[in-house]
C-alpha positions, -999 to 999 in steps of 0.1 A, spaced: -47 -74 706 -62 -44 689 -41 -19 708 -5 -18 693 7 -6 727 4 -42 739 34 -50 717 55 -29 742 53 -58 766 80 -74 745 84 -108 729 95 -125 761 62 -117 779 40 -122 749 54 -156 741 52 -168 777 25 -192 790 -3 -173 807 3 -194 838 40 -185 840 55 -162 866 65 -138 838 28 -134 827 16 -131 863 42 -105 871 29 -85 841 -6 -87 855 -21 -106 825 -55 -121 833 -73 -150 816 -98 -139 790 -121 -167 801 -117 -194 829 -108 -224 806 -83 -205 785 -49 -221 779 -22 -205 758 4 -177 758 0 -141 766 -2 -129 730 -31 -152 724 -48 -141 756 -47 -105 746 -61 -110 711 -96 -99 702 -106 -135 697 -84 -154 721 -102 -187 714 -87 -189 679 -51 -199 670 -51 -183 636 -71 -163 611 -72 -171 574 -74 -140 553 -98 -152 526 -88 -148 490 -120 -131 479 -126 -94 471 -133 -73 502 -138 -37 510 -143 -11 482 -124 7 455 -125 42 440 -114 50 405 -108 85 390 -97 90 354 -94 114 326 -97 98 292 -88 112 258 -98 95 226 -89 104 190 -105 82 163 -102 82 125 -129 63 107 -119 43 77 -109 68 50 -83 66 22 -73 32 34 -66 42 70 -85 35 102 -70 43 136 -78 49 173 -56 67 198 -65 66 235 -48 81 266 -59 75 302 -47 94 332 -60 77 364 -57 68 400 -72 37 416 -75 33 454 -89 4 473 -88 -15 506 -90 -50 492 -87 -70 460 -110 -61 431 -97 -85 405 -101 -123 401 -105 -138 435 -77 -120 453 -57 -152 453 -25 -132 444 -21 -126 482 -35 -91 480 -60 -96 509 -34 -114 530 -9 -85 532 -23 -72 565 2 -56 588 -21 -44 616 -51 -67 622 -69 -38 639 -70 -22 605 -73 -50 580 -90 -29 553 -61 -4 549 -70 23 523 -44 31 497 -32 25 461 -44 -6 444 -20 -31 429 -37 -24 396 -31 14 396 -15 25 363 -15 63 362 -7 66 325 -19 43 297 -15 50 260 -31 26 235 -34 27 197 -48 3 171 -46 9 134 -50 -6 100 -36 9 69 -40 -1 32 -8 13 18 -15 35 -13 -4 23 -46 -34 12 -67 -39 47 -82 -2 50 -91 3 15 -106 -26 3 -126 -8 -24 -145 26 -41 -150 52 -51 -125 47 -21 -103 11 -31 -96 21 -67 -88 48 -58 -64 37 -25 -48 -1 -27 -45 -22 -47 -21 0 -41 10 -17 -37 44 -3 -29 78 -21 -32 111 -10 -31 147 -18 -27 184 6 -7 205 2 -3 243 23 17 268 15 19 305 30 29 338 45 3 362 23 -8 391 29 1 428 48 -25 448 44 -38 483 76 -38 504 78 -61 533 104 -74 557 110 -102 582 79 -105 603 88 -107 640 51 -101 648 42 -135 634 27 -157 661 18 -126 682 -7 -110 659 -30 -122 632 -10 -103 606 3 -114 572 33 -91 570 55 -64 585 67 -34 566 98 -13 570 97 25 575 99 46 543 128 71 545 114 104 533 130 121 504 152 91 494 149 78 459 138 42 461 141 29 425 176 31 411 170 12 378 176 32 346 169 25 309 201 5 307 193 -16 337 212 -49 339 197 -74 363 229 -94 364 249 -66 380 224 -41 394 196 -40 420 163 -24 412 160 -8 446 181 15 468 179 -3 501 186 29 520 152 42 510 138 21 539 148 16 576 140 -9 603 111 3 625 125 -19 654 114 -50 672 76 -55 674 69 -22 657 48 -15 626 65 1 597 50 32 580 56 20 544 22 20 526 5 -12 515 13 -1 479 39 26 473 32 50 444 69 60 444 80 24 441 67 9 409 76 -20 387 88 -16 352 65 1 327 49 -21 301 56 -16 264 39 -38 239 40 -36 201 24 -62 178 23 -56 141 7 -75 112 17 -71 75 1 -88 46 -2 -85 8 -29 -97 -14 -23 -109 -50 -53 -108 -73 -53 -136 -98 -67 -133 -133 -93 -160 -125 -108 -139 -97 -90 -159 -70 -66 -143 -45 -35 -153 -27 -26 -136 6 9 -136 22 9 -126 58 36 -119 85 28 -114 122 53 -98 145 48 -101 183 69 -78 203 83 -64 171 110 -43 188 121 -73 209 117 -54 242 126 -71 275 101 -67 303 114 -79 336 92 -94 364 89 -76 397 121 -75 419 124 -92 452 104 -70 477 115 -85 510 137 -57 525 153 -82 550 164 -106 523 199 -105 508 183 -107 474 162 -76 479 158 -56 447 172 -84 425 154 -96 394 158 -131 380 130 -135 355 118 -120 322 80 -115 321 73 -112 284 81 -132 253 109 -124 229 101 -112 194 81 -138 175 75 -139 138 49 -160 120 44 -164 82 12 -176 65 -2 -181 30 -39 -182 23 -56 -190 -10 -91 -177 -16 -112 -193 -43 
């Protein structure tokens, strides 16, 4: 069933036994003499098989284009830092990470075009990353006394990462299941309609992430034109800030004591998981899970001798 026009026969004909009067009236012939099954199976490219398992291994190819900017300060006057920005686009027609077991390779709408070219699920157009370590000045100002004990020996380091959300796959109830070797059906994307309604003050308890009117039903046994991954429909951006602060006390005997504090997600940002992407479901666009950890603080003491 490589020709989508076959779907125009309708579910009644396609689900009928090949020996039925309905199938005979439609002029459907057996693909081989010993065939038994329904019309849909008879019209498939490989009618002898009941199903196809879309293997969870990388398939196809990928294409990555990027512009990278890097600013680096080598260690000087107690400060070392690196700032990097990447503007990129990643296209593919299969999974390129892990073993594809996330279901990436199974999201086939039209089995006649299983390697559909489009945005990758790993596409992040904007990524900003910085890492730094800073020995806070003070030794030159306070050479002795209480000021030296309290204000010198402080160090601050951190890793900050900010990146765009990833493109999402929007599906719907699959009335093609059992007729085609397909893993999903997609709705039509309504042109010019904003799909993501979430704002900076998004509340998952009272709001939906999506505007449902941004998609429409393509109709029974029809393929939708929504892309495999939609660049205008992305998950939340990722903000990550981890900071480490420590102070070293030099003891008269040459030994040292180090007090350290580590702050994970120092600003206590909330990163929500992806919303429900089944357009046919009543929970479409709803979010029920947080995908990062709340702020965490750890303290440590180390004695060097």
